[in-house]
KETITI-619583 format. One record per residue: residue in one letter; x, y, z of N, C-alpha, C in turn. Coordinates in steps of 0.2 Angstrom, whole numbers, plus 2048, in hexadecimal, padded with zeros to 3 digits. Layout:
<sites>
AXYZXYZXYZ/...
</sites>
This chain:
<sites>
M86E81381586A80F81086480C813/S85E80D80F85880A812858803812/K8558008188557F981884F7F781C/L84D7F081A8467EE81D8477EE825/F8417EF8288417F082F83C7EB832/K83E7E78368397E283A8387E5841/D8327E78438317EB8498337E784F/A8377E98538387E785A83A7EC85E/P8397EC86583A7F18698427F3869/A8467EE86984D7F08698507F4863/S84D7F185D84F7F485784C7FB856/R8467FC85984280285884680885C/N84980686184D80B86585280E861/Q85580B85C85A80E858858812852/L85281385284F81784C84F81E84D/Q84F82284884F82A84984882B84C/Q84783184E84183385283B83284D/W83B83584783583584383382E841/K83882984183682284083381F846/K83582084C83281E85282B820852/T82A82785082382A85081F82684C/V82182584581D82284081B81B842/L81F81784581E81184781981184D/G81981585181581685780E817854/K80D81C84F80781E84D804818849/F80881484580580E842803809847/Q80680884C8048038517FD805854/E7FD80C8567F780E8597F180D854/K7F280E84E7EC80D8497EA806848/I7EF8028477ED7FB8457EB7F784B/K7ED7F98517EB7F58587E57F885B/D7E37FE8597DD80185C7D77FC85D/K7D57FB8647D07F78657C97FA865/E7C98018657C28048657C080585D/R7C58078597C48088527C880384E/L7C57FD84D7C87F884A7CA7F9843/F7D17F98427D37FA83B7D07F5836/P7CE7F88307CA7F382C7CD7ED829/C7D47EE8277D77E98237DA7E4828/I7D57DF8297D77D982E7DD7D582C/P7DF7D48267E57D08247EB7D5826/A7EB7DB8267F07E08287F17DF830/T7EC7DF8347EC7DE83B7EF7D783D/I7EE7D28397F17CC83A7F87CC839/G7FA7CF8338017D08318057D3836/Y8027D98398057DC83E8067D8845/S8017D58478017D284D8067CC84D/T8077C984780B7C38478127C5844/N8137CC84481A7CE84281C7CC83B/Q8177CC8378197CA83081A7D082B/L8187D682E8197DC82A8217DE82A/R8237E18258297E48258297EC823/Y82D7F082582C7F78258337FA821/G83180081E83780381B83680B81C/F83B80F81D83B81681E83E819819/V83B81E81683E82181083D829811/G84082D80C84083480D83A83780A/D83A83E80A83584280783383F800/P82C83E7FF82A83B7F982B8407F3/R82C8467F482D84B7EF83484A7EC/R8398477EF8408467ED8408407E8/S8448417E384583C7DE8498367E1/A84D8387E68528327E984D82E7ED/T8488307EF84482C7F48418267F0/T83F8277EA83D8217E684281C7E6/D84981D7E584E8197E584E8157EC/E84D8187F184C8157F88478107F8/V8418127F583B80D7F583D8077F1/A8408087EB8428037E78477FE7EA/L84C8007EE8507FC7F284C7F77F7/L8487FB7FB8447F780083F7F27FD/L83C7F47F78377EF7F483B7E97F1/S8417EB7EE8457E57EB8477E07F0/D84A7E37F684C7DE7FC8467DA7FE/Y8407DE7FF83A7DA8018387D57FC/T8387D67F68367D27F183A7CB7F1/K8407CC7F38457C67F38437C17F9/S8407C47FF8407C18058397C0807/S8347C380482D7C480782A7BD809/K82B7B88058287B180682B7AE80D/E8307B18108327AE81682F7B181C/F82B7B781B8287BB8208217B8822/G81D7B481E8177B28208117B481B/D80C7B081C8067B18178027B8818/F8047BC81D8007C281E8057C881D/T80B7C781A8107CC81A80E7D2815/S8107D88168107DE8128167E2813/L8187E680F81D7EB81081A7F2811/I81C7F58178197FB81881E801817/I81D80581382280B812820811815/F82481481982281A81C827820819/Y82482581782782A814828830819/E82E83381982F83981D82B83E81B/T82684181F82184581C82184C820/P82585181E82685782181F85B822/N81F85F827819863829816867823/D81A86981E81886D819814869814/L81686281481285E80F80C85C812/K80C85B81980685981C80085E81C/E80386581C7FE86A81D7FC86D817/T80086C8117FE86F80B7FB86A805/Y7FD8648067FB85F8017F485D802/T7F085D7FC7E985A7FC7EA8537FB/V7E484F7FB7E48487F97E68477F2/E7E484C7EE7E584B7E67ED84C7E5/M7F08517E97F78527E87FB84C7EB/F7F98497F07FC8427F27FB83D7ED/E7F583D7EA7F38387E57F98387DF/Q7FA83F7DD7FF83F7D880683D7DA/L80883E7E180E83C7E380E8347E3/F8098317E580882A7E580A8277DE/W80782A7D98088277D280F8297D0/E81282E7D28198307D081D82A7D3/Q81C8287D98208237DC82081D7D8/L81A81A7D68198147D381C8157CC/S81C81A7C881F81B7C282681B7C3/G82981F7C883081F7C98338187CB/L82F8147CE83180D7D08328097C9/S82D80A7C582D8067BF8338087BA/D83580F7BB83A8117B784180E7B8/I84280C7BF8488097C18488027C2/D8427FF7C08417F77C18447F47BB/D8497F07BC84D7ED7B784A7E67B5/M8457E47B88427DD7B683C7DD7B2/E83A7D97AE8347D87AA82E7D77AF/W8287D97AD8227D77B08217D07AF/P81D7CD7B381B7C67B28177C67AB/N8177C07A88157C07A180D7C17A1/Q80A7BE7A68027BF7A67FF7C67A8/I8047CA7AA8017D17AC8027D67A6/P7FC7D97A47FD7DE79E8007E47A1/Y8027E879C8057EE79E8007F479E/D7FA7F379C7F57F879C7F17F77A2/P7F17FD7A67ED7FD7AD7E67FD7AC/H7E37FD7A67DC7FD7A57DA7F67A3/N7DE7F17A47DC7EA7A37DB7E87AA/P7D57E47AB7D47E27B27D97DD7B5/I7DD7DA7B27E27D67B67E97DA7B6/W7E97E07B57EF7E47B67F07E57BD/E7F67E57BF7F87E87C67FF7EA7C6/F8017EE7CB8087F07CB80D7EA7CC/C8137EA7C98187E57CA81F7E97CB/F8237E57CF82A7E87D082E7E27D1/N8347E27CE8397DC7CF8357D57CE/G8317D57C982E7CF7C78287CD7CB/E8267D17D08217CF7D581B7D37D4/Q8157D07D480F7D47D480D7D77DB/Y80B7DD7DC8097E07E28037E47E2/F7FF7E47E87FA7E87E97FC7EE7ED/M7FB7F47EB7FD7FA7EE7F77FE7F2/Y7F98007F87F48047FC7F880A7FE/C7F48107FD7F78167FF7F381A805/A7F681C80A7F382080F7F682780F/T7F382C8117F68338117F3837817/P7F683C8197F484181E7EE84581D/S7EC8458167E78498147E0846814/H7E083F8147DA83C8147D683D81B/M7D083F81B7CC8408217C683C821/N7C283C81C7BC83881C7BD83181C/R7C282F8187C48288177CA82681B/R7C88258227CD8258277D181E826/S7CE81A8227D28138217D881581C/R7D881B8197DD81D8157E1823818/H7E082481E7E482A8217EA827825/F7EF82A8257F58298297F983082A/D7FC83182F7FF83883180583982C/F80883382980D83482580B83181E/F80E83381880D83081280F828812/M80B82481080D81D81280A81880C/L80E81380B80C80E80680C80780A/A8078038088077FC80B8077F8804/I80C7F380380D7F07FD80C7E87FF/T8087E57FC8067DE7FD8077DA7F7/P80B7D57F780C7D07F18067CD7EF/R8057CC7E97FF7C87E67FF7C17E9/W8047BE7EA8047B77ED8017B77F4/V8027BC7F87FE7BC7FE7F77BC7FD/L7F47C07F97ED7C17F77EA7BA7F4/R7EE7B77F07EC7B17ED7EC7AB7F3/N7F07AB7F77F07A67FD7EA7A8801/F7E97AE8037E37B08077DD7AE804/N7DC7AE7FD7D67AC7FA7D57A57F9/K7DA7A17FA7D979A7F97D47977FD/N7D37998047CE7978087C879B807/V7C47998027BE79D8007BA7A0806/A7B879B80A7B379D8107B77A2814/F7BD7A18167C17A581B7C17AC817/A7C37AC8117C47B380E7BE7B780D/K7B87B380C7B27B780B7B07BA812/N7B17B68177AF7B881E7B37BF820/I7BA7BE81E7BE7C48207BC7CA81C/K7BB7C98157B97CF8117B37D2814/S7AE7CE8167A87D18187A97D581F/Q7AD7D28237AF7D68297B37DC828/V7B77DC8237BB7E28217B67E881E/R7B17E681A7AC7EB8187A87EE81D/K7A67E98227A27EC8287A77F182C/R7AD7EF82D7B17F48317B27FB82D/L7B37FA8267B38008227AD805823/E7A78028247A18068247A180A82B/T7A48088307A580B8367AB80F837/Y7B080D8347B78108357B7817831/D7B481782B7B481D8277AE821828/S7AE8278277A882C8277A582D820/I7A782881C7A48298157A3821812/D79F82180E79D81A80B7A3817808/I7A38108087A880C8057A980F7FD/H7AF8107FB7B18127F57AE80D7EF/P7AB8107EA7A880B7E57AE8087E1/D7B480A7E17B98077DE7BC8007E1/L7BA7FF7E77BC7F97EB7B97F37E8/N7BD7EE7E57BB7E97E17C07E37E2/S7BF7DE7DE7C37D87DF7C77D77D9/Y7CE7D57DA7D27D57D47D07CF7CF/G7D17D17C97CF7CD7C37C87CD7C0/L7C37D07C47BD7D17C17BD7D67BC/E7B87D57B77B87D97B17B77E17B2/D7B37E27B87B17E97B97B67EC7BE/N7BC7E97BF7C17EB7C47C77ED7C1/F7CA7F37C47D07F57C27D47F67C8/E7DA7F37C97DD7F37CF7E07FA7D1/W7E27FD7CC7E58047CD7E18097D1/R7DA8087D07D580C7D37D580B7DA/Q7D78057DD7D78047E47DD8067E8/Y7E38077E47E98097E77E980F7EB/F7E68147E87E581B7EB7DE81D7EB/L7DA81C7F17D381E7F17D38257F3/R7CF8297F07CE8307F27CA8317F8/D7C98377FB7C58388017BE8397FF/D7BC8387F97B58387F77B48327F3/D7AE8327EF7AD82C7EB7B082D7E3/S7B38337E27B68347DC7BC8307DA/S7BE82F7D47C482C7D27C782E7CC/L7CD82D7CA7D082F7C47CC82B7BE/S7CB82E7B87C882B7B37CD8267AF/K7D48287B07D98257AC7DF8247B1/C7E281E7B07E781C7B57EE8217B3/P7F18247B87F78287B67FD8247B4/F7FC81D7B68028197B58028167AD/H8068197A98068177A280D8147A0/Q8118127A581780F7A48168087A0/F81980779B81A801797814800792/I80E80479280980378E80A802787/E80F80678581180677E81580077C/K8177FC78181B7F67808167F077D/E8107F077F80B7EB77D80B7EA775/
</sites>
């Protein structure tokens, strides 16, 4: 059974080899002193051991979505105990055939299939203030009654290195973490400015035009969940779960 993992040398030694490998690659990326990872809050969460990790199967398997759901459900219940910079990092087992044959757009489809599958098995209502229509500026993905920002990285991203990882990966951050971060306006503004500066040097392509701030009228959160390797984006959100319920 999948369970939340808090990284520590002793517990890491008990993991399967692919899980040890993926944790090592994640550590290399987020601790790199020469190429500074752009998401500063994520580096804080890592350095203070507030991140939690989950390992699941091949994303093409339907059973894998059930594994993600169990991890996210457990995380939702306990996340406020982990700290103000916590996120859940989901690593998918990613066989070589997936790494070698899947394009960014194919991984994009897998990502939305994961979110749709999670909603299909979610037995809790969404928060009252969150609309079901993803083309509403205050929409965001919810699970187990909690609002979440979703980030996806894939082996196929090359230009946008900030969205590249050797394994298919999700980083899931509760909205309450982001609200707390933004309470200190000056601090948040400074960090966001530094993040954008890092992105400019980290990626070999301009900052994606879809990056924006939650709640603004010209912003759609779903566009930021999966950024393509160029400046293009889907015209319509693939996530249509619940729209007809409005």
